[in-house]
MDTraj code that builds the backbone (N, CA, C; nanometers):
import mdtraj as md
import numpy as np

residues = "UNK UNK UNK UNK UNK UNK UNK UNK UNK UNK UNK UNK UNK UNK UNK UNK UNK UNK UNK UNK UNK UNK UNK UNK UNK UNK UNK UNK UNK UNK UNK UNK UNK UNK UNK UNK UNK UNK UNK UNK UNK UNK UNK UNK UNK UNK UNK UNK UNK UNK UNK UNK UNK UNK UNK UNK UNK UNK UNK UNK UNK UNK UNK UNK UNK UNK UNK UNK UNK UNK UNK UNK UNK UNK UNK UNK UNK UNK UNK UNK UNK UNK UNK UNK UNK UNK UNK UNK UNK UNK UNK UNK UNK UNK UNK UNK UNK UNK UNK UNK UNK UNK UNK UNK UNK UNK UNK UNK UNK UNK UNK UNK UNK UNK UNK UNK UNK UNK UNK UNK UNK UNK UNK UNK UNK UNK UNK".split()
xyz = np.array([
    [5.5885, 3.4476, -13.8955],
    [5.5352, 3.3375, -13.7623],
    [5.5918, 3.2249, -13.7982],
    [5.6358, 3.1486, -13.6794],
    [5.6802, 3.0307, -13.7067],
    [5.6605, 2.9778, -13.5629],
    [5.5846, 2.7866, -13.6135],
    [5.5485, 2.7208, -13.5407],
    [5.6264, 2.6007, -13.5226],
    [5.6315, 2.5881, -13.3598],
    [5.7476, 2.4768, -13.3318],
    [5.6744, 2.3159, -13.2864],
    [5.7074, 2.2019, -13.3194],
    [5.6316, 2.1294, -13.2576],
    [5.7566, 2.0240, -13.2472],
    [5.7460, 2.0021, -13.1282],
    [5.8640, 1.8761, -13.0835],
    [5.7942, 1.7276, -13.0733],
    [5.8828, 1.6509, -13.0970],
    [5.7942, 1.5080, -13.0875],
    [5.9937, 1.3927, -13.0305],
    [5.8938, 1.2565, -13.0111],
    [6.0598, 1.2198, -12.9446],
    [6.0556, 1.1847, -12.8034],
    [6.0275, 1.2342, -12.7318],
    [6.0467, 1.2259, -12.5926],
    [6.0154, 1.1164, -12.5189],
    [5.9987, 1.0465, -12.3824],
    [5.9955, 0.9771, -12.3521],
    [6.0748, 0.8624, -12.2550],
    [6.0826, 0.7658, -12.1995],
    [6.1672, 0.7130, -12.1262],
    [6.2682, 0.6507, -12.0965],
    [6.3764, 0.6282, -12.0748],
    [6.4910, 0.5966, -12.1522],
    [6.5433, 0.5672, -11.9733],
    [6.6281, 0.4458, -11.9649],
    [6.7592, 0.4261, -11.8340],
    [6.8345, 0.4935, -11.8387],
    [6.9461, 0.5007, -11.7585],
    [7.0704, 0.5729, -11.7663],
    [7.1543, 0.5328, -11.8066],
    [7.1977, 0.5929, -11.9502],
    [7.3499, 0.5053, -12.0113],
    [7.2335, 0.5072, -12.1723],
    [7.1156, 0.5409, -12.1456],
    [7.0644, 0.5044, -12.2665],
    [7.0574, 0.6606, -12.3399],
    [7.0035, 0.6272, -12.4667],
    [7.0088, 0.7215, -12.6040],
    [6.8164, 0.7328, -12.6428],
    [6.8018, 0.8995, -12.6660],
    [6.7192, 0.9602, -12.6995],
    [6.6875, 1.0547, -12.8002],
    [6.6051, 1.0449, -12.8846],
    [6.6284, 1.1530, -12.9987],
    [6.5058, 1.2244, -12.9981],
    [6.5432, 1.3600, -13.0165],
    [6.3925, 1.4428, -13.0570],
    [6.3947, 1.5007, -13.1738],
    [6.3190, 1.5380, -13.1708],
    [6.2773, 1.6181, -13.3013],
    [6.2196, 1.7241, -13.3284],
    [6.1909, 1.8388, -13.3978],
    [6.1473, 1.9664, -13.3414],
    [6.1266, 2.0487, -13.5115],
    [5.9985, 2.0070, -13.5978],
    [5.9371, 2.0495, -13.6758],
    [5.8989, 2.1629, -13.6419],
    [5.9354, 2.2642, -13.7809],
    [5.9158, 2.3976, -13.7826],
    [5.8059, 2.4208, -13.8938],
    [5.7011, 2.5277, -13.9406],
    [5.6844, 2.6528, -13.9992],
    [5.7447, 2.7143, -14.0544],
    [5.7004, 2.7852, -14.1543],
    [5.7329, 2.9057, -14.1548],
    [5.8088, 2.9055, -14.3032],
    [5.8510, 2.9994, -14.4068],
    [5.9448, 3.0298, -14.5249],
    [6.0698, 3.0359, -14.4952],
    [6.1434, 3.0730, -14.3770],
    [6.2983, 3.1201, -14.3664],
    [6.3093, 3.0485, -14.2461],
    [6.3311, 2.9098, -14.2600],
    [6.3602, 2.8216, -14.1079],
    [6.5457, 2.8618, -14.1473],
    [6.6156, 2.8722, -14.2197],
    [6.7426, 2.8949, -14.2502],
    [6.8107, 3.0100, -14.1864],
    [6.7227, 3.0907, -14.1381],
    [6.7273, 3.2090, -14.1097],
    [6.7446, 3.2222, -13.9652],
    [6.7160, 3.0986, -13.9165],
    [6.6887, 3.0786, -13.7728],
    [6.7914, 3.0160, -13.7364],
    [6.8424, 3.0630, -13.6128],
    [6.9360, 2.9764, -13.5305],
    [6.8469, 2.8948, -13.4287],
    [6.8509, 2.7746, -13.3964],
    [6.7606, 2.7210, -13.3100],
    [6.8586, 2.6387, -13.2064],
    [6.7330, 2.6274, -13.1073],
    [6.8457, 2.5869, -12.9892],
    [6.7318, 2.4868, -12.8850],
    [6.7816, 2.4190, -12.8108],
    [6.6915, 2.3451, -12.7067],
    [6.7343, 2.3928, -12.5660],
    [6.6172, 2.4393, -12.5182],
    [6.6095, 2.4504, -12.3428],
    [6.5877, 2.3324, -12.2542],
    [6.5948, 2.3177, -12.1508],
    [6.4746, 2.1893, -12.0815],
    [6.4259, 2.2561, -11.9405],
    [6.3385, 2.2222, -11.9151],
    [6.3025, 2.2514, -11.7815],
    [6.2938, 2.1307, -11.6837],
    [6.3295, 2.1074, -11.5484],
    [6.3352, 2.0282, -11.4908],
    [6.2599, 2.0342, -11.3863],
    [6.1595, 1.9572, -11.2577],
    [6.0714, 2.0161, -11.1535],
    [6.1480, 2.0932, -11.0925],
    [6.0909, 2.2024, -11.0829],
    [6.1386, 2.2851, -10.9326],
    [6.2151, 2.3556, -10.9517],
    [6.2936, 2.4005, -11.0991],
    [6.3947, 2.4423, -11.1713],
    [6.3587, 2.5536, -11.2645],
    [6.4090, 2.6509, -11.2867],
    [6.4219, 2.7394, -11.3813],
    [6.4765, 2.6634, -11.5734],
    [6.4141, 2.7107, -11.6578],
    [6.4296, 2.6366, -11.7976],
    [6.5933, 2.6733, -11.7760],
    [6.6017, 2.5970, -11.8923],
    [6.7979, 2.6463, -11.9158],
    [6.8425, 2.6129, -12.0332],
    [6.9313, 2.6532, -12.0795],
    [6.9870, 2.6210, -12.2283],
    [7.0587, 2.4755, -12.2266],
    [7.0491, 2.4424, -12.3809],
    [7.0876, 2.3127, -12.3442],
    [7.1884, 2.2973, -12.4632],
    [7.1944, 2.3505, -12.6371],
    [7.2546, 2.3832, -12.7131],
    [7.1716, 2.4479, -12.8013],
    [7.2576, 2.5142, -12.9305],
    [7.2131, 2.5809, -13.0389],
    [7.3226, 2.6202, -13.1198],
    [7.2379, 2.5786, -13.2673],
    [7.2779, 2.5828, -13.3862],
    [7.2493, 2.6766, -13.4547],
    [7.3490, 2.7150, -13.5631],
    [7.3124, 2.8550, -13.6443],
    [7.2446, 2.7744, -13.7917],
    [7.2146, 2.8346, -13.8427],
    [7.0791, 2.8489, -13.9593],
    [7.1415, 2.7603, -14.0556],
    [7.2798, 2.7563, -14.0966],
    [7.3508, 2.6568, -14.1378],
    [7.3785, 2.4861, -14.1187],
    [7.3715, 2.5826, -13.9734],
    [7.4120, 2.4254, -13.9457],
    [7.5383, 2.4073, -13.8898],
    [7.6540, 2.4738, -13.9352],
    [7.7694, 2.4794, -13.9091],
    [7.8850, 2.5328, -13.7853],
    [7.7775, 2.5678, -13.7316],
    [7.8360, 2.6426, -13.5902],
    [7.7022, 2.6024, -13.4989],
    [7.7803, 2.5710, -13.3389],
    [7.7512, 2.4756, -13.2291],
    [7.7652, 2.5215, -13.1128],
    [7.6502, 2.5527, -13.0037],
    [7.6919, 2.5974, -12.8781],
    [7.6716, 2.4911, -12.7833],
    [7.6915, 2.4442, -12.7083],
    [7.6670, 2.3306, -12.6057],
    [7.6563, 2.3748, -12.4606],
    [7.5512, 2.3928, -12.3760],
    [7.6059, 2.3812, -12.2387],
    [7.6980, 2.2383, -12.2063],
    [7.7866, 2.2937, -12.0941],
    [7.8938, 2.2128, -12.0400],
    [7.8550, 2.0909, -11.9773],
    [7.7171, 2.0979, -11.9556],
    [7.6605, 2.0042, -11.8782],
    [7.6218, 1.8804, -11.9573],
    [7.6318, 1.8990, -12.1307],
    [7.5766, 1.7607, -12.2111],
    [7.6618, 1.7867, -12.3503],
    [7.7616, 1.8548, -12.3093],
    [7.8882, 1.8536, -12.4146],
    [7.9687, 1.6975, -12.3997],
    [7.9769, 1.6586, -12.4916],
    [8.0141, 1.5204, -12.5538],
    [7.9042, 1.4116, -12.5759],
    [7.7788, 1.4227, -12.5159],
    [7.6751, 1.3444, -12.4892],
    [7.5587, 1.3971, -12.5956],
    [7.5760, 1.4557, -12.6214],
    [7.4073, 1.5179, -12.6431],
    [7.5003, 1.5717, -12.8147],
    [7.4140, 1.5806, -12.9258],
    [7.4368, 1.6353, -13.0546],
    [7.3516, 1.7206, -13.1047],
    [7.3297, 1.8230, -13.2087],
    [7.2252, 1.9026, -13.1929],
    [7.2864, 1.8716, -13.3657],
    [7.1662, 1.8886, -13.4706],
    [7.1759, 1.9074, -13.6002],
    [7.0278, 1.9591, -13.6408],
    [7.0125, 2.0140, -13.7854],
    [6.9482, 2.0561, -13.8328],
    [6.9445, 2.0276, -14.0037],
    [6.8369, 2.0246, -14.0709],
    [6.7917, 1.9617, -14.1867],
    [6.6727, 2.0765, -14.2160],
    [6.7737, 2.1517, -14.3349],
    [6.6906, 2.3118, -14.3775],
    [6.5988, 2.2523, -14.4457],
    [6.6338, 2.2072, -14.5449],
    [6.5214, 2.1167, -14.6433],
    [6.3871, 2.0102, -14.5937],
    [6.4499, 1.9722, -14.4523],
    [6.2597, 1.9494, -14.3618],
    [6.2314, 2.0212, -14.2820],
    [6.3052, 2.1560, -14.2598],
    [6.2696, 2.2315, -14.1683],
    [6.2768, 2.1280, -14.0330],
    [6.3662, 2.0539, -14.0015],
    [6.3439, 2.0145, -13.8861],
    [6.4571, 2.0358, -13.8150],
    [6.4957, 2.0783, -13.6930],
    [6.6173, 2.0020, -13.6036],
    [6.5845, 1.8986, -13.4997],
    [6.7166, 1.8412, -13.4674],
    [6.7205, 1.7120, -13.4005],
    [6.8486, 1.7541, -13.2764],
    [6.7736, 1.6242, -13.1508],
    [6.9166, 1.6240, -13.0754],
    [6.9055, 1.5257, -13.0186],
    [6.9833, 1.4717, -13.0704],
    [7.0457, 1.3053, -13.0332],
    [7.1358, 1.3132, -12.8992],
    [7.0696, 1.2774, -12.8193],
    [7.0953, 1.2494, -12.6355],
    [7.1404, 1.0914, -12.6284],
    [7.2796, 1.1182, -12.6114],
    [7.3530, 0.9831, -12.5512],
    [7.3619, 0.9749, -12.4298],
    [7.3863, 0.8726, -12.3672],
    [7.4621, 0.8524, -12.2133],
    [7.3794, 0.9776, -12.1722],
    [7.2700, 0.8854, -12.1548],
    [7.1314, 1.0114, -12.0576],
    [7.1716, 0.9930, -11.8886],
    [7.1516, 1.0997, -11.8294],
    [7.1542, 1.0571, -11.6761],
    [7.0135, 1.0828, -11.6643],
    [6.9825, 1.0434, -11.4919],
    [6.8611, 1.0641, -11.4195],
    [6.8473, 1.2636, -11.4394],
    [6.9307, 1.3252, -11.4174],
    [6.9588, 1.4452, -11.4167],
    [6.9208, 1.5408, -11.5239],
    [6.9514, 1.4705, -11.6574],
    [6.8728, 1.5001, -11.8021],
    [6.7230, 1.4461, -11.8135],
    [6.6749, 1.4122, -11.6671],
    [6.4881, 1.4296, -11.7079],
    [6.4406, 1.5815, -11.6903],
    [6.3434, 1.6294, -11.7960],
    [6.2921, 1.7488, -11.7788],
    [6.2195, 1.7335, -11.8986],
    [6.1183, 1.8737, -11.9221],
    [6.0396, 1.8902, -12.0300],
    [6.1727, 1.9887, -12.1144],
    [6.1518, 1.8834, -12.2610],
    [6.2518, 1.9678, -12.3391],
    [6.2014, 2.0603, -12.4439],
    [6.2253, 2.1773, -12.4598],
    [6.1893, 2.2669, -12.5811],
    [6.2701, 2.3102, -12.6324],
    [6.1775, 2.3483, -12.8082],
    [6.2901, 2.3372, -12.8769],
    [6.2305, 2.5285, -12.8895],
    [6.3449, 2.5962, -12.9908],
    [6.3052, 2.7381, -12.9576],
    [6.4054, 2.8178, -13.1089],
    [6.3236, 2.8953, -13.1815],
    [6.4133, 2.9945, -13.2575],
    [6.3769, 3.1022, -13.2561],
    [6.5354, 3.1727, -13.2788],
    [6.5856, 3.2772, -13.2518],
    [6.5938, 3.3502, -13.3905],
    [6.5035, 3.4536, -13.4380],
    [6.5359, 3.4922, -13.5540],
    [6.6411, 3.6698, -13.5593],
    [6.6591, 3.7122, -13.4995],
    [6.7250, 3.8458, -13.4077],
    [6.8525, 3.8178, -13.5187],
    [6.9637, 3.7520, -13.5019],
    [7.0779, 3.7106, -13.5755],
    [7.0921, 3.6600, -13.7125],
    [6.9987, 3.6597, -13.7314],
    [6.9723, 3.6067, -13.9175],
    [7.0452, 3.4810, -13.9184],
    [7.0115, 3.3689, -13.7886],
    [7.0655, 3.2769, -13.8099],
    [7.2372, 3.2409, -13.7907],
    [7.3323, 3.3541, -13.7467],
    [7.4408, 3.3669, -13.7207],
    [7.4525, 3.3992, -13.6057],
    [7.3976, 3.4313, -13.4850],
    [7.4289, 3.4699, -13.3787],
    [7.4196, 3.3488, -13.2991],
    [7.4387, 3.3132, -13.2089],
    [7.4533, 3.1939, -13.1173],
    [7.3838, 3.2006, -12.9488],
    [7.3016, 3.2612, -12.9366],
    [7.2785, 3.3294, -12.8101],
    [7.1729, 3.1829, -12.7455],
    [7.2294, 3.1908, -12.5641],
    [7.1700, 3.1269, -12.4512],
    [7.0753, 3.1864, -12.3501],
    [7.0144, 3.3259, -12.3897],
    [6.8933, 3.3439, -12.3219],
    [6.7646, 3.3338, -12.4007],
    [6.6974, 3.2838, -12.2534],
    [6.5243, 3.2820, -12.3307],
    [6.4820, 3.4248, -12.3789],
    [6.4704, 3.5114, -12.3114],
    [6.4380, 3.5942, -12.4438],
    [6.4811, 3.6490, -12.5651],
    [6.5667, 3.6273, -12.5482],
    [6.6245, 3.6017, -12.7250],
    [6.5839, 3.5611, -12.8175],
    [6.4681, 3.4425, -12.7741],
    [6.4341, 3.3693, -12.8735],
    [6.2437, 3.3663, -12.9148],
    [6.2447, 3.4094, -13.0042],
    [6.0951, 3.4951, -13.0482],
    [6.0001, 3.3511, -13.0349],
    [6.0021, 3.2270, -13.0687],
    [5.9176, 3.1111, -13.0844],
    [5.9808, 3.0113, -13.0383],
    [5.8812, 2.9665, -12.9650],
    [5.8606, 2.8056, -12.8781],
    [5.7755, 2.6793, -12.9078],
    [5.8350, 2.5585, -12.8882],
    [5.7227, 2.4867, -12.8647],
    [5.6667, 2.4155, -12.7232],
    [5.5992, 2.3186, -12.7648],
    [5.4987, 2.3429, -12.6486],
    [5.5915, 2.2356, -12.5650],
    [5.6783, 2.1830, -12.6198],
    [5.7314, 2.1177, -12.5062],
    [5.7130, 1.9570, -12.5501],
    [5.8465, 1.8460, -12.4965],
    [5.8496, 1.7205, -12.4617],
    [5.9082, 1.6196, -12.3737],
    [5.8655, 1.5463, -12.3274],
    [5.8947, 1.4895, -12.2009],
    [5.9982, 1.4212, -12.2089],
    [6.1140, 1.4041, -12.1151],
    [6.2475, 1.3206, -12.1486],
    [6.2168, 1.2963, -11.9551],
    [6.2440, 1.1697, -11.9393],
    [6.2631, 1.1104, -11.8208],
    [6.3479, 0.9894, -11.8250],
    [6.4608, 0.9985, -11.7663],
    [6.5721, 0.8979, -11.7401],
    [6.5522, 0.8054, -11.5830],
    [6.5558, 0.7465, -11.5657],
    [6.5288, 0.6269, -11.4470],
    [6.6662, 0.5974, -11.4417],
    [6.7476, 0.5470, -11.3259],
    [6.8599, 0.5403, -11.2640],
    [6.8188, 0.3777, -11.2553],
])
top = md.Topology()
chain = top.add_chain()
for i, resn in enumerate(residues, 1):
    res = top.add_residue(resn, chain, resSeq=i)
    for name in ("N", "CA", "C"):
        top.add_atom(name, md.element.get_by_symbol(name[0]), res)
traj = md.Trajectory(xyz[None], top)
């Protein structure tokens, strides 16, 4: 069982930066691909970025490529999302998710492929 707790959301002006954190419980954190998804008001939840168990491989949605950076610290069982050059369209609830199906190796984008989810943290970007 893995529990995920996000933090770091808040309000930013366009062009600003925020850093999200997701702290995980459990003993085998490094065997999980960790990802961030987001859900804007009135829209479906969408994939943002994933990182492999070792942190060596990443997969970004085109909409955030070059602006967002995912990283993880397996010793601290924490994954981070550094968000730069924020845009109003980045406004959403951001969710951390863990996928243990691929033993930390396979980067996947679909919600049903993820086993554990955090409660979400709100990010609001004003224009």
